[in-house]
N, C-alpha and C positions, 0 to 999 in steps of 0.2 A: 717292741711296744711299750716297755716300761721307761718311764723318764728318769733322767739323772736328778737326784734330790739334794737339794741346797736349802740352807737357812735364808731367811729374808730380815734383815735388819737394817734400818735407817734407810729405806728405799732401795735397797741393793741386795741382790741374789749373791750368796757367798758359802763358802765352806768354814767348817770349825777352825778356829785359830791353831789347835793342836794337830789337826789333820785326822783327828779320830773318827772312826765309823763303825756302824754296826750293820749286819746283814738284814736284808729283808727277804722273807720267804714267800713262796707261793704256797698257801696251805693245801692246795690240790695235789701237789708233788712233793712238797718239803724242800724244794731246791731254791737256792738263792737267786733272785731275780734283780737284785740292786743293792745299793749301799745308803745308808741314812746317816749324815753327819751328826756326831754327838758333842755338845757344847761344853765348855768349860767356864770358869767364873769370868775370864776375859771376854767371852762372847756374851755372857749375861750383863755384864757391865756395860758393854757397847749397846745391847738391846734396851737397858735401862735408861741410859741417857738419851737414846733415840726416842724412847716412849715419853720421857718428860718433854723433850724438844717437840715431838709431834703433838702431844697434848696442847701445848701452848698456841700451836698453829691451828689445829682442828677444831678447838673449842671456840675460836673466833669466827668459824664458817657457820653462816645462818642455817637454820633447820631446813629451810626450803633448798638451799645449795647442796646440803648433805644428801637430802632426799634424792635430788637429781642424780648426784654421783653413784649413790647406792642402787638406784634403779638401772642405771647403766651397767653396774656390776652384775645385777641379776640377769640382765639380758645376755651378757657375755657367758655366765655360768649356764644359763638355760640353753644356749645355742650349743654347748659342748657336751651335751648329755650323754651322746654314744661314746665319745672319747674318754670322758672321765669315768664312765661306767665300766669300761674295759680295764683302767687302771684299778678301780675299786675291787672288782672281781679277781683280777690277778693278785692283788696283795691281800684281800680280806677273805676271799672265797665264795661270798653269797652269789647266787644265780644272777646273771648279767640283767635279766629283767627287773631285779630288785635293785642292783647297782646304779642302773641308769636313772632310776627314780630319785636317787640322792640328790643329784645336781638340780634336777627340776623341782623337786620339793624344796631344796634349799633356796633356789631363787625365789620360791614364793614366800619363804620366811624373810628373806632380805627386803621384799616388796613391802611386806606388811609392816615390819619394824620401820622402814624409811617413811612410810606413810603415817603410822602412829605418832612417830617423834615429832611431826608437824603440829600435833594437838596436845603437847605436853604443857597445858595452860597452867598459869598461877592463879591467884584469887585476889579478890579485894575484900579486905575485912571491915565492916563498919566501925568507925572510930567513935570514942565517947566525946571528942570535941571536935568542934567544926573545922579548925585549922590544922588537923592532923589526918595523914593518910596512912593506911596500913595495908601492906601488899605481901604476897608471897610469890616468889619466882622459883622455878626449878632450874638448877645449874648442874653440870656434869661433875662427877665425884672426883675424877682424875684418872690417872694411868691404872689400867686393870691387868691383873695376872690371871690367866685361864689355863685350865688344864682339861684335856679331852681325851676320851677313850677310842678304842680302835673299832668297836662293833659298828659304829655310824661315823665315819671318819668326816664326813660333811655336815650331816644333819645335827650332830652335837656341836661342832665348832661353829657352824653357821650362827646359831642362835647366841652364842657369846660374842661373837665379833659383831653381828647386826646390833645386838642390844647396847654395846659399848659405842660403836661408831654412830648411830643413830642419835645418841644423846649427847655427842660432843666428846667422848672419852677416847684415849688412845689405848691400845692393847698389846700386850705380849701373850701370844698364845703358845702353849707348849703342845705340840701336836703329838699324835700317836706314834711310836717308833715303829710298830707292826705295820702301820697303814699310812706312810708319810705322803705318798704321792697324791692320794685324794685331797688331803688336807692342802697341800701345796697347790693344787689346782684351784681350790676355793680362794686361797689368798691371792693367786695370780689374777683372778677376775677383778678383784678390788683394785690390785695395783695397776691394771691395764685401764681401768675407769678413771684413774687420775688421782688417787688418794695421795696426799702429801706425805713425804718421806717421814717414817717414825710413828705415824698413826696406827699402823698395823705391822707388828714383827712377829715371825714365826721362828720358833726354836724347837729342837729335839734334844733329848737327853736322858741321863738317868733320873727317873722321876723324883726319886726322894732328894737327889742333889739339887734338881732345879727348883723344886717348891720349897725347901728349906732355905735356899737362897734368896729367891724372889719374894716369898711372902712377907718376911720381915722387914724387907728393904724400904726405907722411908719414901721411895718415889711411888711405891705401890699403894694405892689407895682402896682397892676392891679386888676381891678374890672369887672366882667362879670355878667350881669343881664338879665334875661328873665322873663317878667311879664307885669303888666299893665303900661300904660303911666304914669298915675298920680304917681305910686311909683317910676318908672324909673327916672322921672324928679327930685324927691326929692333925690334919691340915687346919680344921676349925680351932683347934688348941692353939696352934702356932698363930692364927690369925687373931684370935682373941687376945693373946697376950700383948700384941702389937695394935689393939684396937682397928682392926681392918674389918670393913663390911663384907660379908660372904653370902654366896648362894651355893648350896650343897644340893646336888641331885645324886643320891646314893641308891644303894642296892634295894631290891624287893623280893617279895615271895608272894605273888599275887593269887589270891583265892578267886576260884571261879565257881560259883553256886548256880546250879541247874535246879531250879524249882519244880515241883510236881506237876504244874501246868505248863511246863517249857515245851516248845516245839523241839523234839529231840533232833530231828535231822538238822535243823537249822543251827542248834546249839552245837552239834558235832562239827559241821562245816566249818563255822565260824572260830571255833576254839582250837581245832586242828591246825587251820591255817595260822593261828596266832602263836601256838605252841611251837610249830616247826619252821617258822619264818625266821630267815637268818640263823637257821640251825639252833633255835631257842636261845641265841645270844642276845636277849633283849632284856632290858632291866624291867619292862613293864608286861612281860609275857606270862600267860597263865602258868602257875606252877604247883598249885594244888587244886585238885578237881573234886568238888564236893557235891555229890549227885544224890538226889532224893531216892529213897529206897525204891519207890514204885517205878522209876525209870532207870535204875543203876544198870541192870543187866543189858538192856536195849542200848543204852548209852555207851557202855564199856565195848560191847561187841562192834558196834558201828565205828567207834573211834579206832579200835584195833585194826579194823579193815582199811580204814584211811590211811593209819600209820604204815601198814604194810605195803599200801600202793604208793608211797612216797618215793619218787625217783631221786635217788642220792647219787651225786657225781660231780664232775668239774662244773664250776659255775658258767663256764664259757660254752657247754653244751646246751643248746636251746631246749632240750628235753629235761633238763636237771630242775628239780623242784626244790632240793635241799642240797646246799653245798657242804663243804668240810668245816669243822671247827676251825678256829683262828690259828692255833698253834698247838703243839705237843702237850703243853700244859694243860689245855682243855680236855683232851682225850683222857689224860691220867686222872683228871678231876672226875669226868664221867665215870671212869672204870672204879673209881674209889667210892663214889655214891652208890652205884649199882651193887657192887660188892657188899658194901656195909648194909644196905637194904635186904639183900638176899640172906646174909647171915642172920638177920633178925626176924626172918620169917616172910619176908615179902615175895610174892610170886611175880616173876618177870613174864609177862603175858606175850610180849614180842619185843625183840630188839635187845639190847643190853650189852652188845658187843662193837668194839672197833671194826671198821671195815677195811680189810687189806692191810698192807704194811707201807703202802706209798701214800703220802698225804696224810691228812688228819681228819679222816672221815669216821662218823660214829653213826650207829643204827638209830632211827626213830624208835623210842623205847616207852612202853606202856607197863606199870606196875599195878599190882593189887594187893591188898591187905598189908599195906606199909604201916608200920607201928609208928607212933608219934615220937618216939626216940630215935628212930633212924635219922641219919644226918641229913638226908634229902628233904624230910619235913621240917628241918630247922635252919638249914643253910641255903642261900639262894643257888640253885643248881646251874643257871646261866648255860643251858644245853638243852638237847632234845629228850628231855626226860618228863614223863606225864605219869604221877602218882595218882591213883584213884581211890576216893573214899566215899563210902555211902552214910547218909544221915537219914534220920526218921522225922526229926522236928527242926524247925527253922532256928529255935534257940540254940540247938547243938551246932547248927552250921555257922551261925553268926559267932558263936563262941570259939570255933576252930579259925574261923576267919581271922578274928581278932587276937589270937593266941600269941602270936609272934610280935616282936618289937618292929617289924617292917609294917610301912604303911603307905606304900607308893600307888599301887594300883589294884583294882579289883573288878571282876566281871559278875554279872548276873543275867539269867535268862528266865523270863516269865511271860505270860501272856497278860498278867493283870497289872494294871497301872498301880492299884493299891499296894501289891506286893512289891513291885518295883520301887515305889517310894519309901516303903518300909525298910527294905533291904539296903537301899542306898544311904538312908539315914543312920542305919545301925552299924554298918561297916566303918572301921576306923582306917580311913585311906584318903590319901589326898585327891585322888581320881577314882571314879566308878563308872564303868560303862554298862550299860543295860541293852541286850539284844543286838548289839553292833559293836564294831571297832570304832571309838570315838576319840582315841588319844592321838596327841602330837600335831593336831593342825595349829598354824601360826597364831591364831586368833584366840585360842583357849588356853588357860593354864596348864602349866605341866611342872608338876612337882609333888613331893610326898611329905608325910608327918612322921613323927616318932623317929626311928632309926634311919628312916629313908630320906632325911634331909629337912631342909627348910627353904623357903623362897620359891620362885617360880621362874621357868625359863620360857613361859609362852603366855600370851594375853597382854593386856595392859600393864598388869602388875609387874612383868618382866622389865619394863623400862624404868620403873621406880627404884629397882635395885642398882641402877647406874646413875642415879641422881640424888641430889640432896635439896631440900626445901629451904630457901633462904627467906627470911622474914625481913622486910624493910619497913620502916616506919619513919616519917618526915613531918615535921611541924613547920607549916609556912609562916615565915617571919613577916610582920607587917612592914 
């Protein structure tokens, strides 16, 4: 069922020049299911030359023709939901019901960017003199280097690819080595739609080696990265030294504030779903639960009941609600966070342990009385761990929500519109959702502030990152 993985450079599927490969594991079993090619400098040089050539060709294609090709790619991707979903579950572990949504929602992203790029209008600026015209036009910035993570191997890559291609840029995308098959299937949809050679290139490799070679290269004009804050800061530093425009979608530690007038059952349902979806391996999932004292006991007991009822298992089993973590390092990270919290006095109410010795499964975990100096209260957990905190007044909840340098996403639950407005205004976060899950739609912004990065990979602003505004003024001669 698992495909043979190749690079895609200059319109052709190929292997690494060195022949070097690395193993792809099924996280439900820990067993090897395939091999991913690992690029060297020779492969990257080929990809850079192809991206330059592809840019010169693709930038000349009209926005309307780009739109038609991208819509065709979206339909190809949408029609392969089940096929690609199985690949995603095999290599990433999430339940098939979640995996098959990736190509479907990814197709929606392509459609939206394709449509929006037809409306990247310039402007006319009134001139001071009658014989002078002043105009702005938006032009593609140039070849893009993009780096994508393993937790959403299609839905992260598709935003970068769509933003670049819709505006007339070419792109080299460094796909995730843990989940290469899903990303390759996405690229294949564009290739089959008729994209010219070099406009879209796919490589895999040692992340530090690939990024530190591509980013400073003079061919690359724009960098887009999704990943950890530490790595993002390092890559932004490289880009800054070479005056490269960057979009950074980095880590988060999302507060979830349950107000005293919240519907407890609704809040538990929504937050538990968000917490344990993709085994908690989502940058926007709730990771600090701030519950008003009057609702705390009821909320925690109901949340624990939901956590205990989550069916953990192989994502290919239709009864599974939470799959394994992506790899052994994530299991070790969860064990370290739980151990540290327990040593500092936290109470582990449920979960806290690895499940079995086959695959990378971990129990849905709920903690209470976690001190603020515990690692889990300061480091992005990126797993199925839910630390609970009680608060007595809203000022204290807001202070905790804003304590960390993360500022990606936040949640709030309240029946009061006034409270919703006040909380949304006070929380320092790039995104806030109240009483529902409102993140990740193609047409809305997606990005953070502070150490969670800058720029957006959703909404109309996402296109601006791949374009420059050129000013043209002309004096008419008599």
